[in-house]
C-alpha positions, 0 to 999 in steps of 0.5 A: 481530498480526491486520490488518484493512482497511475495505472502503471503504478497499480499494475506494478503493485499487483505484479509485486504482490504475485511475486511474493504470494503467499508472503505479504507484500509491503511498500510506501506510497509516493505521490508526484504532481496533483496528489497522484500516486506515482510510485512505491518505495521499498525500504531496506530491512523489510520483512515479508512474511506469510501473515505480516510484512514489516519495515523499519521506519528509520530506514525511510528517506526524508521524503515529503512525497511519501503518503502512505503504505500499500500492502497485500493480504494473500488471504483474499480479505481486502479489509484492514486488521487491527495491526493495519489500522495501527500502521494507518494511523502512524504512517501517512494519509493513504493506504492501499490493500491489494488481496489475492488474486491481485487483480483490478477488483481486489484492492481497496484504499483507506484513509489513516482512520481506516475509512474506505476511500475512493481512488481513481486509476489514471 
């Protein structure tokens, strides 16, 4: 499957990560038509820490448009940790990590197994 993300959504993700820096940002990803990631969803009771961010999955709506997660790495490392891989396997098909400095070149996308995948910005 070829993934795409709306430029406006990616811009908002970058701004959210910058706003929370040096804490991690975390949200769920939602698709619209044609599997294009159009927005992110913030859940109640999310925790944003310096080395982790967590959410209570029971606070997530029953929403079949939610396909994965996005979170930041304030360290500048865009690669998934063991904890990230655990989350990937449990919560969706596509996952984005945006690393400091949160720009067009500091993010990567992964499938649920942690394999890097290409996401086209549209």
